[in-house]
N, C-alpha and C positions, 0 to 999 in steps of 0.2 A: 421568616414564614416558619410557624411550631410545626414539628413533625410528629407523627404519632407512630407506634412500633408496628401498627397493621391496620389497615383500612378494609374494613369487610364492605363489599356492596352486595346490597341484597339481606331482608330481614324474614327469609322464611326459615323453616325448620333448619337447612344448613348452616346458615348465614348464625344463626342465633346461636344454635349448639358451639360452634366455632368460638364465636364472640365469648359466650361463658366460660369455655375452656381456658381461654386466652387471658380474659380479665382474671379468673381463678388462680391462675399462675403467674399474677403480679406483670402481665403485659398491658401497657397502654393501647387500647383498641377502642376505634368508633366505625359503627356500621351506619350506612345510609341505605335509606328504603325510599323507594319512589311513592309508594302509596303514603297516603297523610294518617294512616291511623290502622288498626286492629281490620279484618275483614272475619265476617265470620260466615262465608262462602269457600271453599275451596276443592280442587278436584280430588285430593289424597284424603282417604279415609281408613287405612290400615298401618297396624304397625307390627313386623314379624319380630320373631323372638329374640336375633342377634339385637335388634336396634332397642327392645325392651331392655336388653342385658345392659348397652351402653346408657340407659336414661338411668335403669338400676343403680349404674356406677356415678352416677352423679345424684340421687337422692329423688328421681323423680316418678319411678315407675310406678309406686303405691298409688301417688294421687291419681296418676291416669288409671288405673286397675279401678278404682272407685268410681270412674266417670264411663267407661270404656266397655262393650260387649265382647265377650272372648269368644271367639271361632276357633273349632278345634280341628276342622277339617275341610278342605273344599272338594268339589266335584266338578271341573270346567270342561270335563271330557267325558259324558256319563258315566261309564262304570268304574276308570280312573278316581282312586283317591289319593289327594294329598292330605296324608294325617299328619299333623301335626304335633297330635298328643303323645306320641311316642318318641318325642326329641327329648333330650336329657339336658335340659334345662327347667330353671323356674317360672319360666312362660313358654309352655308346650302350647302354642294358638297362635291364631292372629288378633289383634285385639282392634275393633272396630271403634274408633272416635277420630272424629274428625280434623283434619289440620291444623284450623284455627286454634283448638284446645291445645294441641301440641306445642303452636307458636306461641300462644300465650303462658304456658308453661318457661319453655325456653327465653322468653323475654325477661319474665321476672326474674330468672336466674342471673340471668345477662346483666340487667341493671343491678340486682343487689350484687353483685362482684365487682361491679364499679365501670362496666363499658359503657361509653356513651352512645344512643341511639338517636339518629336524627331522621326523622319522618318528614315526608314531602321534600326529598332531595334527591335529585336524580343525577348522576353521572354521564358526561356530554362526550368526554375525552380522555384518553389516559397517555402518558409517556413514560419513560424510565430511563436511568442513566445508572452508572456503577454504584452510586451511592442510596439510590432511592426511587420512590415512582410519584408522578405527579397527575391527578385527577382534575380535572375540570367537572365543578358541578353547578347546576341552578335548582333556585327553589321554584314553588309555585307561583312567585309574586314575579318571577323571573329576574331575580339578583342572580349574579355568578360569581363564582370564584374558585380558587385553587388550592387544593388540599395536598398535602405531601404526608408520604409516607414510607417507612423504610422497607415494608410488603403490603401488596396487595393482593386480596382473596376475591375474585369474580363468582359470588354467587346468587349471581342476578337472572338466572333464569334461562329458559331456552333462547329467548334475544339479547343473550345478555350485552350490555353495552361495553364492559372491559374485554370480551372478546373480539368484539367488532372492532372496537379501538385499536387494538394491538392488529388486526389483520388474521387472526387466528382461523384458519380455515374448519370448517364444522361438516365435514362430509357426511353422506348419507342419503337419504329419501323418504317422502312420504310414504305409509305405508296402510294407512285407511284413513276417509274423509267423512267428514259429515257425522260426528259421533256425536250422541246429544247426551246432555247431563241435565237432570233433573232432582231438584228437593223437593219430597212430596208427603203427604199424608194420606193414608189406605185408609176406607172401611173396613176391609178386611185382613187379617194378618195372613203371610203366606206361612204357608205348612212348614217349612225348613227356613233358619236363621237367614242363612245367605241363597239367593235364588239366582240359577244361571240356567238359561235355554238359549239353544240357536238351532236355527232351520234355514232351509232355502231363501227365508223372508229376511233373515239377519240374526240378532242376537240381542239379549235384554240380561242386564242383571241388577239384582235388588240387596242393599244392604242396610241395615238398621242403625241408625245412630245412636238408639238407646234412650231417646227422648220424644220418641213419636214419630219423627220425621224417620224418611228412607230417602237414601242415595239410590237416583237409577243411572246407569249407563246404558244406551239404546243404541242399535246400530239398523237403519233401515236398507237393505240393499237395492231397493228400488226406488230410491229417493235420495238421490246427492245431492246435496244444496252445499255453496260456500259457508264457509265460518260465521260470516256477518249476516247468514239469513235467519231472521228469526224462526223462535221454537215455541210451537205450540204445545200445550197439556193434551190434547187431542191426538196430536202426531205422536205423544210416546205413549198415551193409551192405547193407541193402534198397534204398534209394532209390539207393545207388551202382551199383547190379548194374543197376537198372532204368534207369538214366539213360545209364552209360557202358559197360553189357554184362557189367560184371565188377566183383566186389567185392575184386578182387587179392589175395585173402586178409588181410585186414584184421584185426588182432589186436592185443592189449594197449593199450587206449586209457590214454593217462596225464591225460588230461583231455576232458569231455564237458558241453558246454552248450547253451543256446538262448536265443536273443535275439531282441528284434522290431528295425526297422530304419526310422528316422524320416527325413524330409525338415525340418530347421527352420535358422533362420538368425534371429539378433539384428538389429532394424532398425539398430543402432549399436554399434560395437565398442568406443564411449569413452563414459564417462559421467563429467564431471567429471576427478577423479584415479582413477577406476577402469577398468582397459580389459578386454576378456575377447579371447582367443586361443583355438584350436583348438575342440576339439569344444566348449568353454563358448559360442563363437561361432558354430558351423555343425555340423552335423551330417548325413549323407547314406549314402546304400547302399552296401555294402563293393566296386559294381560298379566297377572302374577302379583299387581300391589308391589311391585319394588320400587318405582321411582322416590318418592319421599324416602324410604328407609337406607336406598345406596347413599342417594345425597349426606343423609346424617353418619353415614357411615365413613364417607370421604371425610367430614369435616373432625370426627373422634380421631381419625388415623394422622392427620395434617396439623391439627391443634398443638399436640403434645412436642411435634416436631420443632414447628415456630418457636416455640416459648425454649426451648431447650438451644438453640441456635440465638435468640438474643438474649438469653441470660448468660451465652458466654462459653457453655460449657459440653458444646457440641459445635461440630464442623459443617460447613455447608453443604456437603455431601449427603447430610442425613435427609436436608429436603429433596434431595433427588428420588429419595428412598420414597415419597409420596407419589410420585408418578408410578414406578417400579410397581410398588404393590398394589395401587387400586387401578390402572388402567388396565390390567386383565380382569378383574372385577367386573369394570364396566362393560368391558368386552363381553363377559361370561351373560350378564344381566342381557343385553342386545339378543344374543343367542335364544336365551330363554324365552324371552317374550314374544322374540320373534317366532317362534317353535309353536306357542301356546296360541297366539292370534291368527297365523298360518291354519293350525288345526281346527280352530275355532269358525271363521269365515269361510273356509274354503268351499267352492262347490265342485269342485273335481271328486267323481265317483273314487277314483284310484286313493286319493289320499284320504277320502273318508271311510275308505275300506280299509288302508291302512291303520288311519286311527282307533277304528274300532278292533282291529289287530291287536296294536299296541295297549289298547286299554284293556283288555283282555288278559294280555300275557301279563302287564304289571299289576292287575289286579291278584293273578296268581303269585306272581313273585313280590314279598313285601317288600325284599331288599330294593327291588328298584322303586316302589313309592316312596321307602323309606330314604333315599337318595334325592327323590325330587324334593321331598319335603325338606331336607338340610340344605340344599342349593338355595330353593325358594326363600326359607326363613334367614339365611346369612348364616347358622348356624355352622355349616360345612365350609365354609371359607378359610383358607388356609392363605399365609403369603411364604414368598421362595425363602428357603433357606438355604445358607453356604454349605457346600460338600463337606461332609465329616461332621456336620450338626446333630445333635441330639436330635433324636424326631419327633421330639415334641416342641422343636424349634420353629418359629412362625405359625405355629397352630393357637385356636382361641382355647381360654383356659376357662373350665367349668366355674360355676361360683361354689370353690372350696371350703369346707367346713375348717373354722380355724379355732386353735386353744385360744382360749381368753377373749378381750373384745380387741375390735371386732370380732363377730361371729363367723362372719361370711366374708369371702374374696371381694367380693364386688361392693361390700360395705368399707373396707379397706381402700379400695381404688378410690373413693371419694374424695379422698386427699390431693386426688390431679397425679400422685407421683408413680414412680416405678412401688413395685412390692418385691421382695424378695422373701419368698416364702421356703423355710429349712428349718432344720433343728440346730438351735443354739448358732443363730446368724448375725445377732445384733449387734455384737462387737463387732464383727467385720465391718458390718456396714458404717457405723456411726460415723465415721471420717467424712460420708458421704450425706448426712442427716440432712433433711429439706429436699432431697433429689429423689429419696428411697425410703419406704416405711418396712419394716421387717415383721413377720408374722410366723407361727408354728401352725403344721399342720395338726388338725384332729385327727385322732386314730391312726391308722398304718404307718407308716413311713413312706412317703412319695419322694419322688426326686427332688431336688432344691431346683427351684424355679426363680428367676428373675423375670417379675410379669411387667410388660408395657403400661403405660397409663391407657392405653387402649385395649387392655384385657388380653393380648397376645404374648405368646411365651418370645423373650428377646434370647435368652440362653437358659440352659438346662445342663445338669450332670447329676449323676448318681455318687452318693455320696461324695462330694469333692473335698479336696483339700482347701482351707482357707485361703491360700494362695491363687489359686483357683478361682475363687470367689472374687477376690481384689481385682485379677483381672479382668474379669467379666465387668464389675461394676466400673473401672475402669473404662474398658471398652465403650460402655454406653452414657455411664455418666459424667465422662471426664475427668481430667485430673483432679486431685484433692485440693480446694481452695481457687480452682480456677472458676471465677464467676464476676460477668460485670452486670450492671445494672443496664 
């Protein structure tokens, strides 16, 4: 039976970003997708700043900027403002663009890098042993087969067949039911780019796709129906009028759907040779728009680690750090989205009063608003660093200006390798060619930084001796000459 290095189940943004990273690194990767092709309908529609930075490191951000709509602030709770414009990033906004546009770019990148994408194929069973993983599959004609891989990543959504096949628990609960989605045209443009309103009747959120169509997310407290109940445009118009005050001449819906929102997270993102990422590992309410973003950042964290282990210059323990780093992030996203959703839908006069008070205080204290924006955007996420590490270790690296070409750090990261940023470091790093690129900072002297492929600091030091640099490179890039295909 042929064996692939990595089998990714699910061709959403999480699976496709991961597949592109792996293929770019020379890993043999196959992606299975139960859909028979691309879809132009999707729930997610916003990219936060940290995700845009990850896409910039893959040469995709500028293309999305040309077709998306930047929104620099949100007001989900009245007076409180989530102001992204103050973030220190090339992307101080949330970019409104539908998920299918993101998938299209990531699919193209993955295929160009050499990944195999198989549409119309679903996973039906999974078993693993010390040497690999067997995945049973079936296609739309009923044909069945078993595929074998050294590692498997379940990026197949909230109903993950991989997670269920392994019997992995998915604890949590439903938090809101009968949420309606609609893609519509409007006769009258809303006053603000993003519109949100809530009251005792429910809530409505409107966002533009930039091509004339608008996404509506609406919830009617008085009309709670099961997920499979039909949604009428009149129903969406009615709750929009009762919350926003105007249905804006809503017409010509191209998609109407109803869903419920859960808050769940697996206890472990890794089980042996199988990993879970994106909605297969964590689901939460759409409040804050962090779902697609968190999944793509899962993929950015996992991809380079799998490649390092498969190429033989990192040990298996590196793969454990995927859970150690990303599980706390998923837990944080659940807490934040839960807090936002609770504040939005509560009928409790006490909580509503607290909401107003908190919003007023937050509005006066810019630091609070800045912290909220930093967390939701992903810019503020940092990973645990060992005791005694440099204060920058584990932190996101901004897009540093570099001397020469490439001129920016995130352009240097497009090689898919580590980047060593410092003065006169090229000779020290030469033995690790192919695993690390080198660059000199422009302007004033910075600490020497070893930047991971996902844009976080692996190691840093002030004016280090070359032997210190070599020790750090050996720690993260393996012994010189240690490489297996």
